[in-house]
N, C-alpha and C positions, 0 to 999 in steps of 0.2 A: 763666185759671182762674176759675170762678165762686166766689162766696162760700161756698156750701155745701161744695164740694169742698175749698176752702182750709181751712175750719174743721175738716173731717174729718181732713185730713192733719196739721194742726197739733196736734189733740188726740192723735193717735197718736205725736207726737214726730218724725215723718218730716221735716216742713218747717215753718218758721215765717216764712219770708221774705215770704210774701204778707200777713201780718198787720201788720207794722210795719217801717218802714225801719230801726229800731234794730237789728233782728235781722240786717239785712244788713251791719251794721258789725262783726260779730264772728262767730266760728264757732259756729253754733247748736248743733251736736252736739259742743261742747267737752268735753274730758275732765273727769271729776269730780275734785274737789280731793283726795279720799282714794281711792286705787286699790282696786279690788275688783270683784266680779261685776256691780255695778249701774252702768249708764251713765245720763246725764241725759236720758233719753227716757221717755215714758209706757210704751212697749212694754217697756223694760227694767225699770222700776220696778214693772210689773204682776206681776213674779215674786214680789213681797213676800208674806209670810205674817204675819198678826197674831200676836204672841207670846202664849203662854198666860197669862203674868202679868197682861196687860191684860184678857184675856177673863175671867179668874177674879176680878179685883179688883172690878168692877162699880161701885164708888163712890169718887170722888175729891173732894178739896176744894181750893179755889183762892183765892189772895190776889190779886185784881185791883186792885193797889195801886200808886200812883205819885203824882206831884205834883198831878195833877188831883183827888186826894182832900183836899188841903190846904184848899181853900175849903169843903169839905163841902157842895157844892151840886149834886152829881149828875153824870150822864154827859156826856161830850164837852164838858167845861167849856172846854178850851183852844180849841175852835172856836167855841162858842156865845157866849163872852164878847165876841167880835168881831161878833156879830149884833145890830145896833142894835134896841132895843126888846124883845129876848128876856128871859126871866126871869133868865138868868145874866148877861146884859149889865147889867141893872138891879142885880143883886146885886153885880156887880163894881164898878160906879160907887160904890155905897154903902160897900163894904168896903175897896176898894183905890184907887179913883180911875179916871180916864178911861184907856182902853186905848192912847191915844197917849202917855201918861206912865207908866203901870204896866201893862205887857203880861204875857204868860204867862211870858216869861223871868224876870220879877220875882217871879211866883208861885213859880217853882222856887227862887229865892233865899231865900224866907222859909219854905220847907218844911224842917223839921228832923228829923222822925221820932224825936222824943226819948223816946217811950214804947214803942218797938218792941222786942218780946221774941220773936223768931222761934221759939226753942226752946219757949217756953210755949204759943204758939199752935199750932204743929205737933203738940205733945203733946196738946193739947185736941182737935184734929181727928182724930188717930189714935184717941183714946179714944171719939170719936163714931162710929167705924167706918170712917173713910176708909182706903183701901188704897193710895192714891197721893196726892201733893201737888203742886200747880202754883203757880208764882209768875210774875208778869208781868215780863218782861225789858225791855220798852219798850211804849209805846202809840203811837197816831197822833201824839202830841205830840213824838215823836222824841227824847226824853231816854233814853239807855241807863241802866239801873239796875244797872250792873256796871262793872268796870274795863275800859272799852272801848278797845281799841287804835285802832280806826278812827273813833271818836267821842270823841277824847281830851279835849276841853274840856267838851262838854255831856253829862256822865254823872254819876251820883250820887256818885262818889268825889271829884269836883272841885266839884260844885254842891250846893246845898241841904244834905242830911244829911251829905255828905262821908263816906258809908258805901258799901261794896259790898253792895247789897241782895241780889243774887242769891247771892253767896257766903254771906251769913248764912242765907238760906232753905235753900240746899243743905246746909250743915253741919247744920242742924236736921233736915232730912228724912233725911239719911244716919244721923244719930244715932238717929232713930226707926225706922230700917230700912224706910223707905217709898221706893218709886220716886219720882224727882224729875223733874218736868216744868217746862218754861218756855213761856210764851206770848209770841209775837212779833207786833207789830201795826204796826211803824213803816214798812212799805213804802208806806203811803198818805199820809204826811205831805205829800208834794209837792202834792197837790190838796186834802187835808183842811184844811190851814192857809191856804187862799186867802182865807178871811174876814179874816185879819190884814192883807191888802193894802188893806182898805177904809178908809173914813172915815165919820163921821157924815153923814147927809143933813140932819138937823134939829138945832136947838139951838145953843148958843154956840160949840161947837167943830166946827160943820159944815165939812167940807172939810179938816180937819186929819187927816193920815194916821195910822192906827194904827201900831204898831211893827213890822209884818211885813216891811217893806222896809229896815229899818235895816241898816247895814253896820258893819264893824269901825271905820271912820273916824269913825262917829257916837258912839263910846263914850267919847271923851275926857272925863275928869272924872267919869265914872259908876262905879258898882260893877263894871260889866262892861268896863271899859277894857281894851283888848288882845284882847278876844274878838269873834268874828264871829257875830252873831245868825243869819246865813244858814246856818250849820252846823246850827242848830236848826230854823229856820222853812222853809228851802229854798224861798224865794219869789222868787228872782231869775229869774222866768220869766213869760210872758204868762198871763193867766187862762184857765181852761177856758171852753168855751161855756156860757152860762147860769150862770156862776159866781155871779151875784147871786141865784139861786134856792137858798135854804138847804137844800132837800131834794133838789136835783138831784144831789148827790154819790152818792146811793144807786143811781141808774141808771147811774152811771159807775164803780161799784166794780170792775168787771171790765176797766177801762181802755179803755172804749169810750164811745159816745154823746157825743163831743166833748170828752172830758177832755184837759187839757194833758198831753202825753206826757213822762215824766221823761227827763232827760239820761242818757247812758251813765255819766257820772261818778256821778250819784246812784244808779243801779242797782247799779253795781259796789261802791260804798261800802256799800249795804245788804247785798249779798252778803257782803262781807268782814266786816262787823260780826257777821253771823249765824254765819259759820264760826268767828270768834273766840269767840263765845258758846259754841258747841258744844265747841270744843277746850279751853276753859278750865274748863267746869263739867260736861261729860259728861252732859247730860240724858238721861233714859230716854224722854222724850216731848217732842215739839216741836209746839206748837199754833200754827197760823197763822190769823189773822183775815182770810182772803182767799178769793176765788173760786178754787178749786183750790189753786194755790201762789202765793206772792208774785210780783207783776208779770207773771204769766201772763195773756194770751198774747203780750204785747209783748216778753217777754224769757224766756230759759231760766235766769235766776238761781235761781229756786225749784227747778227741776229739778236744778241743780247742787248746791244745798244738800241736797236730799233724797238724792241719790246719795252725797254725802259722809257724811251721818249713817248711812245704811244700810251703806255699806262699812266705816266705822269700827267699827260694832257687829259686823259679820260677821267682821272680822279679829280682834276681841277674843274673840268667843263662838262662832265657827264657825257661827253662825246669827244672823239679825237679831233682836235683843231690844229694839229701839227702836220707837217709834210716832210717826207724823206725822199730824196731822189737817188736813183742808181742808173747805171748804164748797161747796155747789152743784156736786157732782161728776158727771161722766158715768159711764156704766157701767164703762168702762175705768179711769177715774181712781179709782173705788172699790176697784179691785184694788190700786192703787199706794199709796193712803192710807186712813186711817180717816175715814169720812164723819162730819163734825161738824154737828149740827143745833142752831142757836142758839134757846134758849127755845122748845123744841118737841119733838115726838116723832114717830116713824114711826107709821103706823096699821096696820102689819102686821109679821109676823116678817121681818126682813131676812136675806138669805142670808149676808151678811158682817157682822162686828162693826162697830158704830157708836157714837157718843157724842152725848149732848145736853149742852149747857152752859147753866146757868141760875144765878140768884142769888136770895137771899131778899129783896133790896131792889133798888136800882139797881146797875149795874156798879161805878161809882165811888160812894164814900160820899156819902149825901145826908141831912143832918140833919133835913130835913122828914119823911122816911120814918120816922125814929126818933121824932120828936116826935109824929107822928100815928099811930104804931103800925101802920104799913102793911107790916110784914114778912110774908113767907110763914110759915105755921105749920109746925111739925114734921110735922103730919099731911099737909099739902099736899106737902111734900118727899118723905115716905115713899111716898105714893100715886104720885107721879111716878116714883120709883125703881123700885117694883114693876112699874109698867106698862112702863117702859123696858126693864128686865131681861127681862121676858117676851117682848120683841120682839128680843132679841139685842143690846141696847144697854148702855152704861154711862152713869152720871150724874156730871157734874162740877159741883159746887156752889160758887158764890162766896159767901163771907161778907164783905161790904164792910168795909174797914178804914179807920178814921179817918185823918186827915192825920198824927196823931202816932204812928201805928203800932199803936194798940190797937183792940179791938172793944168795942161798948157792951154793957151788961148785958142788954138784950133779945135781942141776937144770941147772947150767951153762953148764955142760957137755952134758946133754940131749938136750939142745937148740942147741949146736954146732953140735951134731949128726944129728938132724933134718935138720940143714942147709947144712950139707954135702950131704944128699940125695937130697935135693931140688936143690942144685947147679948142680947136675948131671942129674936130671930128671924133673926139673921144667917146661920144655916145654910141658910135658904131663899133666900138671895141669893148669897152667895159661891160661886164655883166651879160655878154652875149653867149649864145650857144650855137653849135654847128647847125646848118640847115640840111636839107635833103641831099644836096651836093655841095662841095666846097667851092666850085667855080668852073670856069671855062676859059678857053683861049690857048694860043700856041705855046706859051711859056711852059705849062705843065708837060706838054708833049716832049720837051727837050730836057726836063729835069733829070738830074743824076740820081742814081740809086744810092742808098745808104751803104757806107763801108765802115766796118768796125763799129765804133760808137757814134758814127754820124758822118761828118766831113763830106757832105754833098752840097753845101751852100755855094752859090755862085757858079754852079756847073751848067745851069740852063741858060736859055736866052734871056735877055732883058725883058722886063714887063712892058707892055704897050697898052694902048687904049682898047685893044681887043681882049685883053685879059681882065676877067671879072672875078671877084671873090665875094662869097655870100656868108652871112651870119643872120641870126634871128634873135629877137628879144621883145617880149611883151606884145606878141601878135604883129610885130613889125618886121619886115624883111629889109636887111641892109645889103645893097649891092655896091661894091666899091670898084669903080672903073680906074684901072691902074695907070692911067695917064690921061691927059686932056685930049679928047678927040679932035684932031686937026680940022676935020670938016664940020665940027660942031655937033655931030650926032653920035651918041653911044649906042651900039647895037648889041643887045643882050639876047643871044639865041636861046638860052635855056628858059627864057620867060615868054617864048612864043606859045600860043595857045595849044598847039599840037604836041608840045613837049609834056604837058600835064603835070609839071612840077608845082606850078602856082595855080591852084584851082579856083581861087577867089577872083572877084572882079577888082582890078586895080583902079582906085579912085583918085589917088594923089601920089605924086613923086616930088620929094624935096631934096635940094642939095644941102646936105647936113651942115657944111661949113658956113653957109650964109642963111639957111632957112628959106631960101627962095624956092617957090613952086615952079616946077619945070613942065613944059608941054611934052606930051609923049603920044605914041601911037603903038598899039599892040595888034599884031596880026598872027597868023598861024605859024609863021616862020621865026618871028623875033619880036622883042620889045625895042622900039626906037625911042630914045630919050634925047631931047633937044637942049643942048647946053647953052648957057648965056654966051653972048658975043665976047665978053671980056673974061679972061682967065681969072680965077680966084687965087688967093694966096696959097702957096704950097699945092699947086695944081697937079703935082706928080701922082697924087692918089685922091680920088674924088668919091666920097661916100654918098650914096643915094639912099634916102629913106622911102620905102615903098609901102603904102598902106591902102 
């Protein structure tokens, strides 16, 4: 069988045996863990329909928070601290010492989360307009942030804070009456942590191994005596091809290009941990930081997890009311999952609902972003939200959390400014659906193309009053003018009579934020809307209700 046909069959869920010998070790079409109408195949999962609560919500907020936030030094700390010469390696040397003596396991040990108040933060996010909330259940660092049956030692109830982080977030979300989501990233620890197998090439400790290969026997007399670091690092295996290339992991994210293949024990442990998470905390949404599903295409573990969650929801609700997201999806996979675009957006109306996830700073808290005031503004967030919603998407926004569990005052102010706009204009966002076109104006002409799993945000021109975005709801058309028109007149070319998009007679136009009726004139070339003389609050995006 040639590679093209093998990939085609594997994507359909018919066969996976040609992609990896691991799949030959077990029944690829194994039964889902929770019985119901969904089987662990792409064909079966493609029967999925996105629930209305997700389509109506449009805006969620995320706490991408775990032990890598303790150093407050940014993303992928647990990997980069082992990359000799990197910014985070140098930071680690100065703050904690050499990674042969103080590794990431030791960072976990000093993480206490002593200022964490989940109820207060979730309440703040709800007040800012979030309609669902997501918490990180584990990252590539492999520490489970919940009372994990299958990661019994290296989880947050036994290590660091000695708290059930997911239970705390879930309780807060349920109290706020928000759908509760969890993000799962740990499938990649196998290759992601390979830097911990290294040693310095230069300096006084050249050749002294970092702590990535330590075993239970090495712990005598240490704080971690009796524990096996390999349950965390998972590095008792040969290195991937080109493992010394710090950026090489990106080309291996889909478990190809010479990556070291995980053992069946590792795969099944990840599967069991995730099923345990689902059954304990009953998430309404499961976010995977993976190409398609975790460990696909070398294993059907992700397919089995998806079938379990869908069947569990179906049995409870008589329909599937849960959401699973995945990245870089084929056309068939987009029917089975919600397509997630990381730090980017589609450039057209998508036929199926999708989501973008982004953050106002770095994913993990970075004190330098705070000190240099490099957070995204509320204006930037709102513009992204409006653009995404016009194209049938949702926006998931991460507010980076400090190691101690708090957010800083600059972040808090941005969240409040987002909330101020949402309170005035939320009716033009929530419950809407795409219109005939998503919009008009020069910004879209300059937008960047998607690369890998996204990463095209901020590549186009800034939005101006010439940029318009459309949505519809209950026979009302919403047109949002993406800045206050300096001459007082918004010109919407798509609503000229010769364009034939809007076939009815326009009787009334209101400024959503104030309810004020605006004067207008429609001719064959455009609709002209005459704005008030005084700017309104949060005038960087001005929703018009056209009826």
